[in-house]
py3Dmol code that shows the C-alpha trace and the ligand (Angstrom):
import py3Dmol

protein = """\
ATOM      1  CA  MET A   1    -236.152 145.745  21.336  1.00  0.00           C
ATOM      2  CA  THR A   2    -233.997 148.565  22.562  1.00  0.00           C
ATOM      3  CA  LYS A   3    -231.810 150.694  20.446  1.00  0.00           C
ATOM      4  CA  LYS A   4    -228.750 148.919  22.237  1.00  0.00           C
ATOM      5  CA  SER A   5    -229.979 145.625  21.873  1.00  0.00           C
ATOM      6  CA  LEU A   6    -230.821 146.073  18.155  1.00  0.00           C
ATOM      7  CA  VAL A   7    -227.161 147.163  17.659  1.00  0.00           C
ATOM      8  CA  LEU A   8    -225.984 144.098  19.715  1.00  0.00           C
ATOM      9  CA  SER A   9    -228.111 141.631  17.738  1.00  0.00           C
ATOM     10  CA  PHE A  10    -227.400 143.461  14.390  1.00  0.00           C
ATOM     11  CA  VAL A  11    -223.449 143.112  14.965  1.00  0.00           C
ATOM     12  CA  ALA A  12    -223.774 139.773  16.101  1.00  0.00           C
ATOM     13  CA  ALA A  13    -225.760 138.636  13.358  1.00  0.00           C
ATOM     14  CA  LEU A  14    -223.049 139.725  11.300  1.00  0.00           C
ATOM     15  CA  GLY A  15    -220.412 137.918  13.188  1.00  0.00           C
ATOM     16  CA  VAL A  16    -218.424 141.146  13.545  1.00  0.00           C
ATOM     17  CA  ALA A  17    -219.023 141.265  17.236  1.00  0.00           C
ATOM     18  CA  THR A  18    -219.120 138.415  20.092  1.00  0.00           C
ATOM     19  CA  ALA A  19    -220.526 137.969  23.360  1.00  0.00           C
ATOM     20  CA  SER A  20    -217.555 139.642  24.836  1.00  0.00           C
ATOM     21  CA  ALA A  21    -218.813 143.063  23.576  1.00  0.00           C
ATOM     22  CA  GLN A  22    -219.242 145.190  26.432  1.00  0.00           C
ATOM     23  CA  ALA A  23    -220.885 148.446  27.206  1.00  0.00           C
ATOM     24  CA  GLU A  24    -217.665 150.457  27.653  1.00  0.00           C
ATOM     25  CA  ASP A  25    -216.314 148.833  24.019  1.00  0.00           C
ATOM     26  CA  GLN A  26    -216.191 151.870  21.718  1.00  0.00           C
ATOM     27  CA  GLN A  27    -217.605 150.859  18.163  1.00  0.00           C
ATOM     28  CA  LEU A  28    -218.421 152.428  15.063  1.00  0.00           C
ATOM     29  CA  ASN A  29    -220.916 151.214  12.511  1.00  0.00           C
ATOM     30  CA  LEU A  30    -219.990 151.848   9.108  1.00  0.00           C
ATOM     31  CA  TYR A  31    -222.332 151.814   6.326  1.00  0.00           C
ATOM     32  CA  SER A  32    -220.308 151.689   3.090  1.00  0.00           C
ATOM     33  CA  ALA A  33    -220.394 151.098  -0.516  1.00  0.00           C
ATOM     34  CA  ARG A  34    -216.830 150.745  -0.699  1.00  0.00           C
ATOM     35  CA  HIS A  35    -215.129 147.442  -1.037  1.00  0.00           C
ATOM     36  CA  TYR A  36    -211.518 147.667  -1.877  1.00  0.00           C
ATOM     37  CA  GLN A  37    -208.356 145.886  -1.067  1.00  0.00           C
ATOM     38  CA  THR A  38    -206.747 149.053   0.775  1.00  0.00           C
ATOM     39  CA  ASP A  39    -209.928 149.331   2.968  1.00  0.00           C
ATOM     40  CA  GLU A  40    -208.596 146.830   5.347  1.00  0.00           C
ATOM     41  CA  ALA A  41    -205.393 148.864   6.115  1.00  0.00           C
ATOM     42  CA  LEU A  42    -207.665 151.850   6.376  1.00  0.00           C
ATOM     43  CA  TYR A  43    -210.000 150.627   9.014  1.00  0.00           C
ATOM     44  CA  GLY A  44    -207.287 148.760  10.570  1.00  0.00           C
ATOM     45  CA  GLU A  45    -205.068 151.969  11.390  1.00  0.00           C
ATOM     46  CA  PHE A  46    -208.042 153.704  12.776  1.00  0.00           C
ATOM     47  CA  THR A  47    -208.857 151.012  15.138  1.00  0.00           C
ATOM     48  CA  ARG A  48    -205.049 150.851  16.209  1.00  0.00           C
ATOM     49  CA  GLN A  49    -205.028 154.580  16.808  1.00  0.00           C
ATOM     50  CA  THR A  50    -208.205 154.963  18.735  1.00  0.00           C
ATOM     51  CA  GLY A  51    -209.084 151.668  19.980  1.00  0.00           C
ATOM     52  CA  ILE A  52    -212.350 152.206  18.211  1.00  0.00           C
ATOM     53  CA  LYS A  53    -213.671 148.874  16.627  1.00  0.00           C
ATOM     54  CA  ILE A  54    -215.419 149.375  13.283  1.00  0.00           C
ATOM     55  CA  ASN A  55    -218.451 147.245  12.260  1.00  0.00           C
ATOM     56  CA  ARG A  56    -218.756 147.481   8.510  1.00  0.00           C
ATOM     57  CA  ILE A  57    -221.946 146.797   6.568  1.00  0.00           C
ATOM     58  CA  GLU A  58    -221.449 146.970   2.915  1.00  0.00           C
ATOM     59  CA  ALA A  59    -223.890 147.174   0.333  1.00  0.00           C
ATOM     60  CA  LYS A  60    -224.763 148.871  -2.864  1.00  0.00           C
ATOM     61  CA  GLU A  61    -225.110 152.477  -2.762  1.00  0.00           C
ATOM     62  CA  ASP A  62    -228.770 152.945  -3.146  1.00  0.00           C
ATOM     63  CA  GLU A  63    -229.758 149.884  -0.910  1.00  0.00           C
ATOM     64  CA  LEU A  64    -227.742 151.395   1.820  1.00  0.00           C
ATOM     65  CA  LEU A  65    -229.812 154.639   1.539  1.00  0.00           C
ATOM     66  CA  GLU A  66    -233.161 152.502   1.887  1.00  0.00           C
ATOM     67  CA  ARG A  67    -231.872 150.588   4.575  1.00  0.00           C
ATOM     68  CA  ILE A  68    -231.004 153.492   6.657  1.00  0.00           C
ATOM     69  CA  ARG A  69    -234.468 155.003   5.718  1.00  0.00           C
ATOM     70  CA  ASN A  70    -236.178 152.116   6.983  1.00  0.00           C
ATOM     71  CA  GLU A  71    -234.454 151.544  10.107  1.00  0.00           C
ATOM     72  CA  GLY A  72    -235.233 155.057  11.003  1.00  0.00           C
ATOM     73  CA  ALA A  73    -234.629 156.406  14.637  1.00  0.00           C
ATOM     74  CA  ASN A  74    -233.493 152.679  15.276  1.00  0.00           C
ATOM     75  CA  SER A  75    -230.797 152.807  12.758  1.00  0.00           C
ATOM     76  CA  PRO A  76    -227.292 151.444  14.504  1.00  0.00           C
ATOM     77  CA  ALA A  77    -225.638 153.265  11.456  1.00  0.00           C
ATOM     78  CA  ASP A  78    -223.115 156.029  12.521  1.00  0.00           C
ATOM     79  CA  ILE A  79    -221.555 156.956   9.110  1.00  0.00           C
ATOM     80  CA  LEU A  80    -222.578 156.561   5.531  1.00  0.00           C
ATOM     81  CA  ILE A  81    -219.687 156.409   2.955  1.00  0.00           C
ATOM     82  CA  THR A  82    -220.887 156.419  -0.779  1.00  0.00           C
ATOM     83  CA  VAL A  83    -219.873 157.614  -4.202  1.00  0.00           C
ATOM     84  CA  ASP A  84    -221.175 160.675  -6.092  1.00  0.00           C
ATOM     85  CA  ALA A  85    -222.346 164.072  -5.062  1.00  0.00           C
ATOM     86  CA  SER A  86    -225.942 163.302  -6.202  1.00  0.00           C
ATOM     87  CA  ARG A  87    -226.257 160.397  -3.972  1.00  0.00           C
ATOM     88  CA  LEU A  88    -224.824 162.163  -0.794  1.00  0.00           C
ATOM     89  CA  ALA A  89    -227.277 165.074  -1.817  1.00  0.00           C
ATOM     90  CA  ARG A  90    -230.198 162.766  -1.865  1.00  0.00           C
ATOM     91  CA  ALA A  91    -229.251 161.304   1.583  1.00  0.00           C
ATOM     92  CA  ASP A  92    -229.116 164.963   2.696  1.00  0.00           C
ATOM     93  CA  GLU A  93    -232.437 165.643   1.283  1.00  0.00           C
ATOM     94  CA  LEU A  94    -233.657 162.765   3.106  1.00  0.00           C
ATOM     95  CA  GLY A  95    -232.712 164.337   6.112  1.00  0.00           C
ATOM     96  CA  LEU A  96    -230.496 161.313   6.982  1.00  0.00           C
ATOM     97  CA  PHE A  97    -227.376 163.432   8.033  1.00  0.00           C
ATOM     98  CA  ALA A  98    -226.342 165.455  11.104  1.00  0.00           C
ATOM     99  CA  PRO A  99    -224.713 168.602  10.775  1.00  0.00           C
ATOM    100  CA  ILE A 100    -220.683 168.220  10.948  1.00  0.00           C
ATOM    101  CA  LYS A 101    -218.688 170.655  13.070  1.00  0.00           C
ATOM    102  CA  SER A 102    -215.130 170.139  12.930  1.00  0.00           C
ATOM    103  CA  ALA A 103    -211.931 172.643  12.853  1.00  0.00           C
ATOM    104  CA  VAL A 104    -209.833 169.738  11.512  1.00  0.00           C
ATOM    105  CA  LEU A 105    -212.066 169.076   8.639  1.00  0.00           C
ATOM    106  CA  GLU A 106    -212.469 172.706   7.741  1.00  0.00           C
ATOM    107  CA  GLU A 107    -208.702 173.119   7.726  1.00  0.00           C
ATOM    108  CA  ARG A 108    -207.966 169.841   5.937  1.00  0.00           C
ATOM    109  CA  ILE A 109    -210.623 169.496   3.101  1.00  0.00           C
ATOM    110  CA  PRO A 110    -210.891 172.481   0.571  1.00  0.00           C
ATOM    111  CA  PRO A 111    -214.035 174.576   0.979  1.00  0.00           C
ATOM    112  CA  HIS A 112    -215.524 173.265  -2.518  1.00  0.00           C
ATOM    113  CA  LEU A 113    -215.414 169.749  -1.141  1.00  0.00           C
ATOM    114  CA  ARG A 114    -217.413 170.404   2.100  1.00  0.00           C
ATOM    115  CA  THR A 115    -220.939 170.775   2.846  1.00  0.00           C
ATOM    116  CA  ASP A 116    -222.716 171.325   6.279  1.00  0.00           C
ATOM    117  CA  THR A 117    -223.709 167.555   6.349  1.00  0.00           C
ATOM    118  CA  TRP A 118    -221.137 165.621   4.260  1.00  0.00           C
ATOM    119  CA  ILE A 119    -217.409 165.738   3.150  1.00  0.00           C
ATOM    120  CA  ALA A 120    -215.748 164.611  -0.010  1.00  0.00           C
ATOM    121  CA  PHE A 121    -212.546 162.717   0.756  1.00  0.00           C
ATOM    122  CA  SER A 122    -211.532 161.585  -2.730  1.00  0.00           C
ATOM    123  CA  THR A 123    -211.941 163.235  -6.164  1.00  0.00           C
ATOM    124  CA  ARG A 124    -212.414 161.647  -9.665  1.00  0.00           C
ATOM    125  CA  ALA A 125    -212.748 163.338 -12.903  1.00  0.00           C
ATOM    126  CA  ARG A 126    -215.191 162.682 -15.592  1.00  0.00           C
ATOM    127  CA  VAL A 127    -213.115 162.582 -18.839  1.00  0.00           C
ATOM    128  CA  LEU A 128    -213.671 162.114 -22.410  1.00  0.00           C
ATOM    129  CA  ILE A 129    -212.157 159.059 -24.122  1.00  0.00           C
ATOM    130  CA  TYR A 130    -211.778 159.034 -27.849  1.00  0.00           C
ATOM    131  CA  ASN A 131    -210.764 156.480 -30.709  1.00  0.00           C
ATOM    132  CA  LYS A 132    -207.435 157.578 -32.102  1.00  0.00           C
ATOM    133  CA  GLU A 133    -208.478 156.845 -35.471  1.00  0.00           C
ATOM    134  CA  THR A 134    -212.011 158.001 -35.805  1.00  0.00           C
ATOM    135  CA  VAL A 135    -211.767 161.384 -33.484  1.00  0.00           C
ATOM    136  CA  LYS A 136    -209.149 163.981 -33.152  1.00  0.00           C
ATOM    137  CA  PRO A 137    -208.453 165.277 -29.969  1.00  0.00           C
ATOM    138  CA  GLU A 138    -209.302 168.755 -30.917  1.00  0.00           C
ATOM    139  CA  GLN A 139    -212.884 167.983 -31.575  1.00  0.00           C
ATOM    140  CA  VAL A 140    -213.550 166.839 -27.881  1.00  0.00           C
ATOM    141  CA  GLN A 141    -211.811 169.593 -25.914  1.00  0.00           C
ATOM    142  CA  ASN A 142    -214.975 170.319 -23.831  1.00  0.00           C
ATOM    143  CA  TYR A 143    -218.272 168.600 -22.569  1.00  0.00           C
ATOM    144  CA  GLU A 144    -219.908 171.137 -24.790  1.00  0.00           C
ATOM    145  CA  ASP A 145    -218.123 169.714 -27.931  1.00  0.00           C
ATOM    146  CA  LEU A 146    -220.219 166.348 -27.402  1.00  0.00           C
ATOM    147  CA  ALA A 147    -223.091 168.331 -28.874  1.00  0.00           C
ATOM    148  CA  ASP A 148    -221.112 169.239 -32.093  1.00  0.00           C
ATOM    149  CA  ALA A 149    -222.872 167.874 -35.210  1.00  0.00           C
ATOM    150  CA  ALA A 150    -219.755 166.692 -36.548  1.00  0.00           C
ATOM    151  CA  LEU A 151    -219.598 163.970 -34.036  1.00  0.00           C
ATOM    152  CA  LYS A 152    -223.010 162.623 -35.273  1.00  0.00           C
ATOM    153  CA  GLY A 153    -223.219 158.774 -34.541  1.00  0.00           C
ATOM    154  CA  LYS A 154    -219.950 158.861 -32.613  1.00  0.00           C
ATOM    155  CA  VAL A 155    -221.000 159.644 -28.925  1.00  0.00           C
ATOM    156  CA  CYS A 156    -221.316 157.127 -26.459  1.00  0.00           C
ATOM    157  CA  SER A 157    -222.466 156.908 -22.623  1.00  0.00           C
ATOM    158  CA  ARG A 158    -223.823 154.887 -19.912  1.00  0.00           C
ATOM    159  CA  SER A 159    -227.393 156.218 -18.961  1.00  0.00           C
ATOM    160  CA  GLY A 160    -228.444 159.703 -18.375  1.00  0.00           C
ATOM    161  CA  SER A 161    -230.281 158.881 -15.049  1.00  0.00           C
ATOM    162  CA  HIS A 162    -227.007 157.383 -13.594  1.00  0.00           C
ATOM    163  CA  PRO A 163    -225.387 159.483 -10.713  1.00  0.00           C
ATOM    164  CA  TYR A 164    -222.280 160.163 -12.371  1.00  0.00           C
ATOM    165  CA  ASN A 165    -224.050 161.972 -15.713  1.00  0.00           C
ATOM    166  CA  LEU A 166    -226.623 163.534 -13.250  1.00  0.00           C
ATOM    167  CA  SER A 167    -223.817 165.346 -11.439  1.00  0.00           C
ATOM    168  CA  LEU A 168    -222.082 166.204 -14.717  1.00  0.00           C
ATOM    169  CA  GLY A 169    -225.357 167.731 -16.142  1.00  0.00           C
ATOM    170  CA  ALA A 170    -225.947 169.515 -12.637  1.00  0.00           C
ATOM    171  CA  SER A 171    -222.300 171.313 -13.234  1.00  0.00           C
ATOM    172  CA  LEU A 172    -223.482 172.248 -16.827  1.00  0.00           C
ATOM    173  CA  ILE A 173    -226.699 173.780 -15.559  1.00  0.00           C
ATOM    174  CA  LYS A 174    -224.445 175.740 -12.967  1.00  0.00           C
ATOM    175  CA  HIS A 175    -221.920 176.964 -15.579  1.00  0.00           C
ATOM    176  CA  ASN A 176    -224.156 177.453 -18.749  1.00  0.00           C
ATOM    177  CA  GLY A 177    -227.847 177.783 -17.317  1.00  0.00           C
ATOM    178  CA  ALA A 178    -230.627 175.139 -17.772  1.00  0.00           C
ATOM    179  CA  ASP A 179    -231.801 176.189 -21.381  1.00  0.00           C
ATOM    180  CA  GLN A 180    -228.335 175.841 -22.813  1.00  0.00           C
ATOM    181  CA  THR A 181    -227.958 172.479 -21.109  1.00  0.00           C
ATOM    182  CA  GLU A 182    -231.151 171.091 -22.156  1.00  0.00           C
ATOM    183  CA  GLN A 183    -230.171 171.965 -25.812  1.00  0.00           C
ATOM    184  CA  TRP A 184    -226.792 170.381 -25.007  1.00  0.00           C
ATOM    185  CA  ALA A 185    -228.551 167.199 -24.010  1.00  0.00           C
ATOM    186  CA  ARG A 186    -230.645 167.172 -27.065  1.00  0.00           C
ATOM    187  CA  ALA A 187    -227.887 167.469 -29.330  1.00  0.00           C
ATOM    188  CA  VAL A 188    -225.698 164.740 -27.572  1.00  0.00           C
ATOM    189  CA  VAL A 189    -228.528 162.346 -27.891  1.00  0.00           C
ATOM    190  CA  ALA A 190    -228.685 163.166 -31.387  1.00  0.00           C
ATOM    191  CA  ASN A 191    -225.095 162.444 -31.785  1.00  0.00           C
ATOM    192  CA  PHE A 192    -225.426 158.926 -30.026  1.00  0.00           C
ATOM    193  CA  ALA A 193    -223.785 155.875 -31.815  1.00  0.00           C
ATOM    194  CA  ARG A 194    -226.192 153.653 -29.614  1.00  0.00           C
ATOM    195  CA  ALA A 195    -228.694 153.937 -27.022  1.00  0.00           C
ATOM    196  CA  PRO A 196    -226.831 154.255 -23.594  1.00  0.00           C
ATOM    197  CA  LYS A 197    -225.886 150.896 -22.067  1.00  0.00           C
ATOM    198  CA  GLY A 198    -223.548 149.561 -19.664  1.00  0.00           C
ATOM    199  CA  GLY A 199    -221.262 151.192 -17.467  1.00  0.00           C
ATOM    200  CA  ASP A 200    -218.329 153.493 -18.051  1.00  0.00           C
ATOM    201  CA  THR A 201    -215.765 150.746 -18.702  1.00  0.00           C
ATOM    202  CA  ASP A 202    -218.067 149.374 -21.297  1.00  0.00           C
ATOM    203  CA  GLN A 203    -218.029 152.797 -23.136  1.00  0.00           C
ATOM    204  CA  ILE A 204    -214.175 152.758 -23.147  1.00  0.00           C
ATOM    205  CA  ARG A 205    -213.900 149.219 -24.730  1.00  0.00           C
ATOM    206  CA  SER A 206    -216.463 150.297 -27.362  1.00  0.00           C
ATOM    207  CA  VAL A 207    -214.557 153.317 -28.132  1.00  0.00           C
ATOM    208  CA  ALA A 208    -211.495 151.088 -28.594  1.00  0.00           C
ATOM    209  CA  ALA A 209    -213.329 148.895 -30.557  1.00  0.00           C
ATOM    210  CA  GLY A 210    -214.476 151.472 -32.880  1.00  0.00           C
ATOM    211  CA  GLU A 211    -218.174 151.218 -32.167  1.00  0.00           C
ATOM    212  CA  CYS A 212    -217.924 154.590 -30.525  1.00  0.00           C
ATOM    213  CA  GLY A 213    -215.678 157.569 -31.509  1.00  0.00           C
ATOM    214  CA  VAL A 214    -215.808 159.317 -27.986  1.00  0.00           C
ATOM    215  CA  ALA A 215    -217.198 158.373 -24.490  1.00  0.00           C
ATOM    216  CA  ILE A 216    -217.853 159.839 -21.309  1.00  0.00           C
ATOM    217  CA  ALA A 217    -216.222 157.783 -18.294  1.00  0.00           C
ATOM    218  CA  ASN A 218    -214.703 158.330 -14.831  1.00  0.00           C
ATOM    219  CA  SER A 219    -211.062 158.603 -14.532  1.00  0.00           C
ATOM    220  CA  TYR A 220    -210.465 155.660 -12.193  1.00  0.00           C
ATOM    221  CA  TYR A 221    -212.216 153.124 -14.787  1.00  0.00           C
ATOM    222  CA  PHE A 222    -209.433 154.058 -17.209  1.00  0.00           C
ATOM    223  CA  ALA A 223    -206.818 154.248 -14.666  1.00  0.00           C
ATOM    224  CA  ARG A 224    -207.631 150.546 -13.864  1.00  0.00           C
ATOM    225  CA  LEU A 225    -207.435 149.688 -17.477  1.00  0.00           C
ATOM    226  CA  MET A 226    -203.978 151.350 -17.303  1.00  0.00           C
ATOM    227  CA  ASN A 227    -203.012 149.477 -14.039  1.00  0.00           C
ATOM    228  CA  SER A 228    -204.222 146.062 -15.594  1.00  0.00           C
ATOM    229  CA  ASP A 229    -201.716 143.543 -16.779  1.00  0.00           C
ATOM    230  CA  LYS A 230    -204.130 141.730 -19.046  1.00  0.00           C
ATOM    231  CA  PRO A 231    -203.275 142.191 -22.626  1.00  0.00           C
ATOM    232  CA  GLU A 232    -206.687 142.852 -23.867  1.00  0.00           C
ATOM    233  CA  ASP A 233    -206.936 145.795 -21.338  1.00  0.00           C
ATOM    234  CA  GLN A 234    -203.364 147.035 -22.584  1.00  0.00           C
ATOM    235  CA  ARG A 235    -204.851 146.929 -26.152  1.00  0.00           C
ATOM    236  CA  VAL A 236    -207.792 148.926 -25.129  1.00  0.00           C
ATOM    237  CA  VAL A 237    -205.617 151.669 -23.449  1.00  0.00           C
ATOM    238  CA  GLU A 238    -203.532 151.700 -26.607  1.00  0.00           C
ATOM    239  CA  SER A 239    -206.281 152.446 -29.073  1.00  0.00           C
ATOM    240  CA  VAL A 240    -207.765 155.322 -27.179  1.00  0.00           C
ATOM    241  CA  GLY A 241    -206.854 158.642 -26.147  1.00  0.00           C
ATOM    242  CA  TYR A 242    -207.942 160.973 -23.094  1.00  0.00           C
ATOM    243  CA  VAL A 243    -208.869 164.484 -22.648  1.00  0.00           C
ATOM    244  CA  TRP A 244    -209.356 166.556 -19.501  1.00  0.00           C
ATOM    245  CA  PRO A 245    -212.210 168.506 -20.535  1.00  0.00           C
ATOM    246  CA  ASN A 246    -212.693 172.243 -20.533  1.00  0.00           C
ATOM    247  CA  GLN A 247    -209.048 173.246 -19.520  1.00  0.00           C
ATOM    248  CA  ASP A 248    -209.012 176.325 -21.383  1.00  0.00           C
ATOM    249  CA  ASN A 249    -212.091 177.475 -19.267  1.00  0.00           C
ATOM    250  CA  ARG A 250    -213.574 176.364 -15.999  1.00  0.00           C
ATOM    251  CA  GLY A 251    -211.537 173.081 -15.710  1.00  0.00           C
ATOM    252  CA  THR A 252    -212.691 169.168 -15.584  1.00  0.00           C
ATOM    253  CA  HIS A 253    -215.681 168.441 -13.784  1.00  0.00           C
ATOM    254  CA  ILE A 254    -214.953 166.324 -10.754  1.00  0.00           C
ATOM    255  CA  ASN A 255    -217.140 163.927  -8.564  1.00  0.00           C
ATOM    256  CA  VAL A 256    -216.321 162.515  -5.330  1.00  0.00           C
ATOM    257  CA  SER A 257    -216.435 159.846  -2.735  1.00  0.00           C
ATOM    258  CA  GLY A 258    -217.847 161.060   0.420  1.00  0.00           C
ATOM    259  CA  ALA A 259    -219.161 160.490   3.966  1.00  0.00           C
ATOM    260  CA  GLY A 260    -221.566 161.717   6.562  1.00  0.00           C
ATOM    261  CA  ILE A 261    -222.558 161.051  10.171  1.00  0.00           C
ATOM    262  CA  LEU A 262    -226.140 159.876  10.464  1.00  0.00           C
ATOM    263  CA  LYS A 263    -228.775 161.769  12.349  1.00  0.00           C
ATOM    264  CA  HIS A 264    -229.716 158.693  14.647  1.00  0.00           C
ATOM    265  CA  ALA A 265    -226.132 157.832  14.980  1.00  0.00           C
ATOM    266  CA  PRO A 266    -225.639 155.971  18.220  1.00  0.00           C
ATOM    267  CA  ASN A 267    -221.791 156.547  18.425  1.00  0.00           C
ATOM    268  CA  LYS A 268    -221.450 160.248  17.262  1.00  0.00           C
ATOM    269  CA  ASP A 269    -218.154 161.141  18.713  1.00  0.00           C
ATOM    270  CA  ALA A 270    -216.483 158.109  17.225  1.00  0.00           C
ATOM    271  CA  ALA A 271    -217.987 159.207  14.093  1.00  0.00           C
ATOM    272  CA  LEU A 272    -216.542 162.615  13.921  1.00  0.00           C
ATOM    273  CA  LYS A 273    -213.138 161.004  15.073  1.00  0.00           C
ATOM    274  CA  PHE A 274    -213.334 158.852  11.908  1.00  0.00           C
ATOM    275  CA  LEU A 275    -214.001 161.471   9.469  1.00  0.00           C
ATOM    276  CA  GLU A 276    -211.063 163.310  11.010  1.00  0.00           C
ATOM    277  CA  TYR A 277    -209.075 160.550  10.608  1.00  0.00           C
ATOM    278  CA  LEU A 278    -210.145 160.249   7.003  1.00  0.00           C
ATOM    279  CA  ALA A 279    -208.754 163.678   6.255  1.00  0.00           C
ATOM    280  CA  SER A 280    -205.270 162.534   7.501  1.00  0.00           C
ATOM    281  CA  ASP A 281    -202.312 162.118   5.136  1.00  0.00           C
ATOM    282  CA  GLN A 282    -201.953 158.356   5.400  1.00  0.00           C
ATOM    283  CA  ALA A 283    -205.789 157.719   5.284  1.00  0.00           C
ATOM    284  CA  GLN A 284    -206.101 160.024   2.311  1.00  0.00           C
ATOM    285  CA  ILE A 285    -203.620 157.725   0.492  1.00  0.00           C
ATOM    286  CA  TYR A 286    -205.460 154.506   1.207  1.00  0.00           C
ATOM    287  CA  PHE A 287    -209.004 155.865   0.617  1.00  0.00           C
ATOM    288  CA  ALA A 288    -208.130 157.542  -2.720  1.00  0.00           C
ATOM    289  CA  ASN A 289    -205.865 154.865  -3.933  1.00  0.00           C
ATOM    290  CA  GLY A 290    -208.476 152.149  -3.199  1.00  0.00           C
ATOM    291  CA  ASN A 291    -210.124 153.179  -6.460  1.00  0.00           C
ATOM    292  CA  ASN A 292    -207.474 155.039  -8.262  1.00  0.00           C
ATOM    293  CA  GLU A 293    -208.754 158.307  -7.095  1.00  0.00           C
ATOM    294  CA  TRP A 294    -207.324 161.638  -5.832  1.00  0.00           C
ATOM    295  CA  PRO A 295    -207.114 162.768  -2.349  1.00  0.00           C
ATOM    296  CA  ALA A 296    -209.229 165.460  -1.309  1.00  0.00           C
ATOM    297  CA  VAL A 297    -206.693 166.845   0.939  1.00  0.00           C
ATOM    298  CA  THR A 298    -204.229 169.038  -1.092  1.00  0.00           C
ATOM    299  CA  GLY A 299    -200.548 168.327  -0.920  1.00  0.00           C
ATOM    300  CA  VAL A 300    -201.088 164.446  -0.195  1.00  0.00           C
ATOM    301  CA  ALA A 301    -198.875 162.716  -2.611  1.00  0.00           C
ATOM    302  CA  ILE A 302    -200.357 160.103  -4.688  1.00  0.00           C
ATOM    303  CA  GLU A 303    -198.883 156.500  -5.013  1.00  0.00           C
ATOM    304  CA  ASN A 304    -200.349 155.095  -8.150  1.00  0.00           C
ATOM    305  CA  PRO A 305    -198.267 154.575 -11.439  1.00  0.00           C
ATOM    306  CA  ALA A 306    -201.531 155.074 -13.501  1.00  0.00           C
ATOM    307  CA  LEU A 307    -202.521 158.338 -11.983  1.00  0.00           C
ATOM    308  CA  GLU A 308    -199.246 159.721 -11.953  1.00  0.00           C
ATOM    309  CA  LYS A 309    -199.073 158.951 -15.868  1.00  0.00           C
ATOM    310  CA  LEU A 310    -202.330 160.318 -16.441  1.00  0.00           C
ATOM    311  CA  GLY A 311    -200.644 163.619 -14.832  1.00  0.00           C
ATOM    312  CA  GLY A 312    -202.272 166.981 -13.710  1.00  0.00           C
ATOM    313  CA  PHE A 313    -205.274 169.056 -14.756  1.00  0.00           C
ATOM    314  CA  LYS A 314    -207.296 171.870 -14.091  1.00  0.00           C
ATOM    315  CA  VAL A 315    -210.246 171.036 -11.720  1.00  0.00           C
ATOM    316  CA  ASP A 316    -213.720 172.720 -11.838  1.00  0.00           C
ATOM    317  CA  THR A 317    -214.096 173.805  -8.438  1.00  0.00           C
ATOM    318  CA  LEU A 318    -217.657 174.447  -8.488  1.00  0.00           C
ATOM    319  CA  PRO A 319    -218.807 174.064  -4.575  1.00  0.00           C
ATOM    320  CA  MET A 320    -220.330 170.617  -4.032  1.00  0.00           C
ATOM    321  CA  THR A 321    -223.298 172.230  -2.321  1.00  0.00           C
ATOM    322  CA  GLU A 322    -224.339 174.318  -5.712  1.00  0.00           C
ATOM    323  CA  LEU A 323    -223.591 171.019  -7.689  1.00  0.00           C
ATOM    324  CA  ALA A 324    -225.863 168.935  -5.296  1.00  0.00           C
ATOM    325  CA  GLY A 325    -228.649 171.497  -5.752  1.00  0.00           C
ATOM    326  CA  ALA A 326    -228.976 171.321  -9.356  1.00  0.00           C
ATOM    327  CA  VAL A 327    -229.128 167.416  -9.476  1.00  0.00           C
ATOM    328  CA  PRO A 328    -232.859 167.076  -9.577  1.00  0.00           C
ATOM    329  CA  GLU A 329    -233.233 169.758 -12.441  1.00  0.00           C
ATOM    330  CA  ALA A 330    -230.561 167.883 -14.362  1.00  0.00           C
ATOM    331  CA  GLN A 331    -232.637 164.767 -14.219  1.00  0.00           C
ATOM    332  CA  ARG A 332    -235.659 166.476 -15.592  1.00  0.00           C
ATOM    333  CA  ILE A 333    -233.753 168.056 -18.516  1.00  0.00           C
ATOM    334  CA  PHE A 334    -232.154 164.474 -19.338  1.00  0.00           C
ATOM    335  CA  ASP A 335    -235.785 163.091 -19.072  1.00  0.00           C
ATOM    336  CA  ARG A 336    -237.123 165.631 -21.540  1.00  0.00           C
ATOM    337  CA  ALA A 337    -234.065 165.412 -23.720  1.00  0.00           C
ATOM    338  CA  GLY A 338    -234.735 161.506 -23.845  1.00  0.00           C
ATOM    339  CA  PHE A 339    -231.298 160.971 -22.389  1.00  0.00           C
ATOM    340  CA  ARG A 340    -232.014 158.117 -20.463  1.00  0.00           C
TER     341      ARG A 340
END
"""
ligand_1 = """\
1
FE
Fe -218.019 153.828 -10.506
"""
view = py3Dmol.view(width=600, height=400)
view.addModel(protein, "pdb")
view.setStyle({"model": 0}, {"cartoon": {"style": "trace"}})
view.addModel(ligand_1, "xyz")
view.setStyle({"model": 1}, {"stick": {}})
view.zoomTo()
view.show()
């Protein structure tokens, strides 16, 4: 099959294009690990502004990477949107991305949130959630504090191999060095209330239930509980407190949702237009708000009651390129430390 017929059969199979698809139709094939309500408005507005139709392929993050790899030079994928710097870095390592050159993106997206091949469009913070009865906020002001022997039997986390924790580990390596990060990881493992299991929301619930004294979680999971009208979620929110870690020093570690243009993208011009569109004020609000995140572009007003209530904080502006580079070492350190 030719590349073009592959693309057409591919989109037809998904029911997103019909026989009326003509050669002159401008299209964009988006491989996305996102599926939020606000995405409809996000993509619809792009099509309205540019006339470029978006074909969306949604799958889990790691499956998308595998799929693009397997499709190779015949891949119809133009854009990959996914979460976490470590996954975006993995796609980059595999050579899946094309270089990005755009004056618009350079002007709109802060330097620490840009790399040569992928751009962050929203940010989330890795925060500490503590049980108000068993842990005092003064005990957990920094990620480093999780290694304090006073927290023995109180610390909870999802798996150390999860991208969110690998990115946090990478930031610790860049700030504190590999040796100190390994000591930290060993001490945190020694402080665990239980072996890592579940996702971040499970950790927050376990903190509320008293099984854990403090847990690491991404901010949007907490914001989601805050925005929930379920009484059981509101009870969880009431029994825990949150800390923006490392406010007196480098700032709180943030992670990102981001996107890149694929090396074999058949529609590279449309792909660049799409990335530039994502950096516009309105798209930034849709993109970030869909998952209770913050816009990457500074000065874009958020429209989210939970995020407004959480307030502002000092951000660790370690460049994403540096963070991404330390991810493989973070994995090796966590493996040795038994943080699995
Ligand atoms: Fe998540």
